[in-house]
C-alpha positions in Angstrom: 0.0 0.0 0.0 1.3 3.4 -1.0 0.6 6.4 1.4 1.5 10.0 1.0 1.5 12.8 3.7 1.4 16.4 2.5 2.0 19.8 4.1 1.5 22.4 1.4 0.1 25.7 2.7 1.4 28.6 4.7 5.1 27.6 5.3 7.4 24.7 5.7 6.0 22.3 3.1 7.1 18.7 3.3 6.4 15.2 1.9 6.4 11.9 3.8 5.9 8.9 1.6 5.5 5.2 2.3 6.1 3.2 -0.8 4.9 -0.1 0.7 8.4 -0.9 2.0 10.0 2.2 3.6 9.2 5.7 4.8 10.8 8.6 2.9 10.7 12.2 4.1 11.7 15.6 2.6 11.2 19.1 3.7 11.0 21.0 0.4 13.1 24.0 1.5 16.2 21.7 1.4 15.9 21.2 -2.4 14.2 24.5 -3.2 16.9 26.6 -1.4 14.2 28.9 0.1 13.8 28.9 3.9 10.2 27.9 5.0 9.3 27.1 1.4 5.6 26.4 0.8 3.5 25.5 -2.1 0.7 28.1 -2.5 -1.6 25.9 -4.5 -2.7 22.2 -4.8 -0.9 21.5 -8.1 2.8 22.4 -8.2 3.8 19.8 -5.7 2.9 16.9 -8.1 5.7 17.5 -10.5 8.3 17.8 -7.6 7.0 14.7 -5.9 7.3 12.7 -9.2 10.8 13.9 -9.8 12.1 13.5 -6.3 10.5 10.2 -5.4 10.2 8.7 -8.9 6.6 7.8 -8.3 3.3 8.6 -10.2 0.9 10.5 -7.9 -2.0 8.6 -9.5 -0.6 5.3 -8.1 -0.9 6.4 -4.5 -3.5 4.6 -2.5 -4.3 7.2 0.1 -3.2 10.8 0.9 -3.3 12.7 4.1 -2.9 16.5 4.3 -2.7 19.3 6.8 -4.4 22.4 5.5 -4.3 25.3 8.1 -7.6 27.2 8.2 -9.4 29.5 10.5 -12.7 28.7 8.8 -15.4 27.3 11.0 -16.8 25.5 8.0 -14.1 22.9 8.0 -14.4 19.7 10.1 -13.3 20.1 13.7 -12.5 16.4 14.2 -9.0 15.0 14.2 -9.5 13.7 10.6 -12.1 14.1 7.9 -12.4 13.4 4.1 -10.9 16.1 1.9 -11.6 16.7 -1.8 -9.6 19.7 -2.9 -6.7 17.8 -4.4 -8.8 16.3 -7.2 -7.0 13.0 -7.2 -8.7 9.6 -7.6 -7.5 8.1 -4.3 -9.2 8.7 -0.9 -7.8 11.9 0.7 -8.0 12.9 4.4 -7.5 16.2 6.1 -5.7 15.8 9.5 -6.0 18.4 12.2 -2.8 20.4 12.5 -2.3 19.8 16.2 -3.3 16.1 16.0 -0.6 15.6 13.3 1.9 17.2 15.7 0.8 14.8 18.5 1.2 11.7 16.3 4.7 12.7 15.0 6.7 11.2 17.8 6.1 7.6 16.8 9.8 6.9 16.0 10.9 7.9 19.5 8.7 5.6 21.6 7.4 2.0 21.6 4.0 3.1 22.7 1.8 6.2 22.5 2.4 8.8 25.3 -0.1 9.0 28.1 -0.6 12.7 27.3 0.3 14.8 24.3 0.6 18.5 24.5 0.9 20.6 21.4 1.7 24.3 21.5 2.6 26.6 18.6 1.7 30.0 17.0 -1.6 28.9 15.6 -3.1 25.8 13.9 -6.6 24.9 12.7 -9.5 27.0 13.9 -7.4 29.6 15.7 -6.1 26.9 18.1 -2.8 27.7 19.8 -2.5 24.7 22.2 -4.2 21.3 22.5 -4.0 18.6 25.1 -4.6 15.0 23.9 -5.1 11.8 25.8 -4.7 9.3 22.9 -7.0 10.7 20.2 -9.3 12.5 22.7 -9.0 16.2 23.1 -8.9 17.1 26.8 -8.5 20.8 26.5 -7.8 23.5 23.8 -6.8 27.1 23.7 -7.3 29.7 21.0 -5.5 32.8 20.0 -8.6 34.9 20.4 -9.4 33.8 24.0 -6.1 32.8 25.5 -3.4 34.4 23.3 -0.6 32.5 21.7 2.7 31.9 23.4 4.4 31.4 20.1 2.9 34.6 18.6 3.5 36.8 21.6 7.1 35.7 21.9 7.6 36.8 18.3 5.9 40.1 19.0 8.2 40.6 22.1 11.2 40.0 19.8 10.0 42.7 17.4 9.6 45.1 20.4 13.3 44.5 21.1 14.2 45.3 17.5 14.9 41.7 16.4 14.6 41.3 12.6 13.8 38.2 10.6 12.4 37.5 7.2 9.8 35.2 8.8 8.1 36.0 12.2 8.4 32.3 13.2 12.2 32.7 13.3 12.1 35.6 15.8 11.5 33.5 19.0 14.7 31.5 18.4 16.7 34.7 18.2 14.9 36.1 21.3 15.9 32.9 23.2 19.6 33.9 22.8 19.1 37.7 23.3 17.1 37.5 26.6 20.1 36.0 28.4 21.8 39.5 28.3 19.2 40.9 30.6 18.9 40.8 34.4 16.1 39.0 36.1 13.8 41.0 38.3 12.4 38.7 40.9 9.8 41.3 42.1 8.6 41.8 38.5 8.3 38.0 38.1 6.2 37.8 41.3 3.9 40.5 39.9 3.2 38.2 37.0 1.9 35.4 39.2 -1.7 36.5 38.5 -1.2 35.4 34.9 -1.1 32.0 33.2 -0.9 30.3 29.8 -4.6 31.0 29.6 -4.0 34.8 29.2 -0.7 35.0 27.4 -1.5 38.3 25.7 -1.9 40.0 29.1 1.2 38.3 30.4 3.3 39.7 27.6 2.0 43.2 27.7 4.8 45.7 28.1 2.5 47.8 30.2 3.2 45.4 33.1 6.8 46.4 33.0 6.0 50.1 32.9 3.8 49.7 35.9 6.5 47.7 37.7 9.2 50.3 37.0 6.9 53.2 37.7 8.2 55.4 34.9 7.7 54.8 31.2 11.0 56.3 30.1 13.0 54.2 32.5 11.1 51.1 31.6 11.7 51.6 27.9 15.5 51.9 28.6 15.5 48.5 30.3 13.9 46.2 27.7 16.4 43.3 28.2 15.6 43.1 31.9 11.9 43.0 30.9 12.3 40.1 28.5 14.7 38.2 30.6 12.3 38.2 33.5 9.2 37.6 31.3 10.9 34.8 29.5 11.8 33.1 32.7 8.3 33.6 34.1 6.7 32.1 30.9 8.8 29.0 31.5 7.5 28.7 35.1 3.9 29.1 33.9 4.4 26.5 31.2 5.5 24.0 33.8 2.4 24.9 35.9 0.2 24.4 32.8 1.7 20.9 32.2 1.0 20.0 35.9 -2.7 20.5 35.3 -2.8 17.6 32.9 0.2 15.3 33.5 1.1 13.2 36.5 4.9 13.1 37.2 5.1 9.4 36.4 3.2 9.6 33.1 4.8 9.7 29.7 4.2 12.9 27.8 5.0 14.3 24.4 5.5 18.0 23.7 5.3 19.2 20.1 4.6 22.4 18.1 6.8 25.4 17.5 7.0 26.3 21.2 8.7 23.0 21.9 11.8 24.4 20.1 12.5 26.6 23.1 15.4 24.8 24.8 15.2 26.9 28.0 11.6 26.0 28.6 12.2 22.4 27.5 15.0 22.1 30.2 12.6 23.3 32.9 10.0 20.8 31.8 12.4 17.9 31.8 13.4 18.7 35.4 9.8 18.1 36.4 8.7 15.5 33.9 11.3 12.9 33.4 9.4 10.9 30.8 8.9 13.8 28.4 9.4 13.2 24.7 10.3 16.1 22.4 11.2 15.4 18.8 13.8 17.4 16.8 10.9 18.0 14.3 8.6 19.6 16.9 7.8 22.5 14.6 5.9 22.1 11.3 8.7 20.0 10.0 7.1 17.1 11.7 3.5 17.4 10.5 3.8 14.9 7.6 5.4 12.4 10.0 2.3 12.7 12.1 0.0 12.4 9.0 1.8 9.3 7.8 1.3 7.7 11.2 -2.4 8.5 11.1 -2.6 6.8 7.6 -0.8 3.8 9.0 -3.2 3.4 11.9 -6.2 4.1 9.7 -5.1 1.2 7.4 -4.1 -1.1 10.2 -0.5 -1.4 9.0 2.5 -2.6 11.1 4.6 0.1 12.8 7.0 1.9 10.5 10.7 2.1 11.1 13.2 4.9 10.6 16.6 3.2 11.3 18.6 6.3 10.3 16.6 8.8 12.3 17.1 11.8 12.5 19.0 11.8 9.3 16.0 11.2 7.1 15.9 14.0 4.6 15.4 12.6 1.0 18.0 15.1 -0.1 21.3 14.7 -2.0 23.9 12.6 -0.3 27.6 12.6 -1.3 28.5 9.8 -3.8 30.6 8.0 -1.1 31.1 7.9 2.6 34.2 9.5 4.2 37.1 7.1 4.8 39.1 7.1 8.0 41.9 9.0 6.3 39.4 11.8 5.3 38.1 11.9 8.9 41.7 12.1 10.3 42.6 14.9 7.9 39.5 16.8 8.9 40.2 16.3 12.6 43.7 17.7 12.0 42.3 20.8 10.3 40.0 21.4 13.2 42.8 20.9 15.7 44.7 23.6 13.8 41.9 26.1 14.4 40.3 26.0 10.9 36.5 26.2 10.4 35.2 23.2 8.5 31.9 22.5 6.8 30.9 18.8 7.0 28.4 17.5 4.4 27.8 13.8 4.8 25.0 11.3 4.2 21.4 12.6 4.3 20.4 15.7 6.1 18.9 15.7 9.6 15.3 16.6 10.3 14.6 19.8 12.3 16.4 23.2 12.4 19.6 22.1 14.1 22.7 20.5 12.7 23.5 17.2 14.3 26.6 16.2 12.4 25.6 15.7 8.7 25.0 19.3 7.7 27.3 21.1 10.0 29.9 23.9 10.4 32.5 22.8 13.0 35.2 24.6 15.0 37.4 23.9 18.0 35.3 25.3 20.9 38.4 26.4 22.8 39.1 29.3 20.3 38.4 32.5 22.2 36.8 34.4 19.4 35.3 31.4 17.8 31.7 32.6 18.2 32.5 35.8 16.3 34.4 33.8 13.6 31.4 31.5 12.9 28.8 34.3 13.2 30.7 36.2 10.6 30.8 33.2 8.3 27.1 32.6 8.7 26.3 36.3 8.7 24.3 36.1 11.9 23.9 38.5 14.8 26.9 38.2 17.2 24.7 37.9 20.3 23.5 34.5 19.2 25.0 31.4 20.8 26.2 28.2 19.3 25.6 24.6 20.2 28.1 21.8 20.6 28.6 18.1 20.2 30.4 15.9 22.7 31.4 12.3 22.9 28.8 10.8 25.2 31.3 9.2 27.6 32.9 12.6 28.4 29.8 14.7 28.8 29.9 14.8 32.6 33.4 16.3 32.6 32.4 19.3 30.6 28.6 19.6 31.1 25.8 19.0 33.6 23.6 17.0 31.3 22.2 13.5 31.2 21.8 13.0 27.5 20.4 14.9 24.5 20.6 13.5 21.0 19.0 16.4 19.3 20.1 19.7 21.0 16.7 20.3 22.6 17.9 21.3 26.1 20.5 23.6 27.7 23.1 22.7 30.3 25.6 24.5 32.4 29.2 24.4 31.1 31.6 23.0 33.7 34.8 24.6 32.4 35.9 28.0 31.2 38.0 26.5 28.4 35.1 26.2 26.0 34.6 29.9 25.3 33.2 29.7 21.8 30.2 27.6 22.9 29.5 29.1 26.3 26.7 31.7 26.2 26.6 34.8 28.4 24.5 32.9 30.9 27.0 30.0 31.2 24.9 27.5 29.2 25.1 25.6 26.0 22.9 23.5 23.8 24.8 20.2 23.7 24.3 17.1 21.5 25.6 14.0 23.2 27.0 11.5 20.6 27.0 7.9 21.7 29.0 5.0 20.4 26.1 3.7 18.4 25.2 7.1 16.8 23.4 6.6 13.5 25.9 9.0 11.8 29.0 7.0 12.7 31.4 9.2 10.7 30.6 12.2 12.9 31.2 10.1 16.0 34.6 9.0 14.4 35.4 12.7 13.7 34.9 13.6 17.4 37.0 10.7 18.4 39.9 11.7 16.1 39.7 15.3 17.3 39.9 14.0 20.9 42.9 11.9 20.0 44.7 15.0 18.7 43.5 17.6 21.3 42.1 15.7 24.4 39.0 17.8 23.8 35.9 15.6 23.0 33.8 18.6 22.1 33.2 20.5 18.8 31.3 23.7 18.2 28.5 22.5 15.9 26.2 24.8 13.9 24.1 24.4 10.8 25.6 24.5 7.3 23.6 27.5 6.1 23.6 31.3 5.9 21.3 33.3 8.1 17.8 33.3 6.5 18.6 30.2 4.3 17.8 26.5 4.8 20.4 23.9 5.7 22.2 22.8 2.6 20.3 20.1 0.9 22.4 19.7 -2.3 26.1 19.4 -2.9 25.9 22.6 -5.0 24.3 24.4 -2.0 27.2 23.4 0.2 29.8 24.5 -2.4 28.1 27.8 -2.8 28.3 28.3 0.9 32.0 27.7 0.8 32.6 30.1 -2.1 30.5 32.9 -0.7 31.8 32.9 2.9 35.1 32.9 4.8 34.7 29.2 5.7 38.2 27.6 5.6 37.3 24.0 4.4 34.4 22.0 3.2 34.3 18.2 3.3 31.8 16.4 1.1 32.2 12.7 1.2 35.9 12.2 0.7 36.4 15.6 -1.1 38.1 18.3 0.9 37.6 21.7 -0.6 39.1 25.0 0.6 38.9 28.8 0.3 42.5 29.1 1.3 45.4 29.8 -1.1 
């Protein structure tokens, strides 16, 4: 049976295709070269699907689709028949939030006890939904409750953060807020609010009232957002406590689940929390394909190479040990290296297949890489560490996908230590699915006795992660990156 999951509208289009034997996934921005690429109609995707997956759309047995809409005329159920695609096979429309909730199937052997979805906005003005299985326990709307995702973006705009897409502002705000100072008294004044009245929580008027003078308040915006961001995290934990027992398993998805600071607070309380690297709209088609599997009573799917599942262009060969050793030597000499191997990772963060790497001990390393990527210099970088050495350098249990933050235990890793003393860290175990990245970390450790590398995504600011070899080469030629490794090919900008 052939099944196809589609996300076409608004932003972040993707395909997830089950050909009867295996699941294939592609976020279309990776091959289009346009960040947050979306099809704005119901026809253009067909040619791309045929070309990329070598399959005739007319031979698909069933299709599922997420179509965001605020119209009350559409079905409010988790799934309903859909006829707009004008294809001969049965087509189903899946609720946006329900698709998010179903998208964690590759990370757990059984369905979570509770699924919480929170984003900017989904179907019917919904900004958060709590599921128990396929039953909706509670829902919030933008009109009534305000949207944590949307209000965070607005707060970033208030601070002068710019981005081509509003959905990218909260990620930048996450880094910027750390430069402020927390006001405990202001945080206490916000106790009257909750996730149920987010718009009031984020009102700058609260800060003006607290300071007592509008001019002074407007001169201290970083302290406002630092305190507000911290308080929002506390209120998020309280919101979860309303619906989840401490011993229950819980999944957290939606764009808000990309906030690594709030994720960290949630994991302190809820040890059995599951957050996928595709928590934002990247993961919608993974949830849709799971709905189609369940609907058709098929055996569970497998994704053995997860999270490196992009159906993008891989190098013609894998890197040899000699290539890995040569790359480790370049890194040990202080060079910046782009690392393009295998298929791309899902989600917004590089995890070792589409990465820019640097020795994290270089004092001005953050400035070097931000200049390469043309990013704001206040923004921090993540890191990757050999799992067995994590406790020496960081206070973290494990994190395969850079979804949490941790304190850095040493002052030697200056390039990856944010102003608040934290870092997003990917722990890389011995059985990592991208074994070549694990080997690169090992060889770098052999040369330097440092098991950590600065690891950021192979893309310019405002552009998607490289999804083709040509994209990677253009990145090298248009930046000050020192070296680029594609398979066994080592390219350089240096004379």
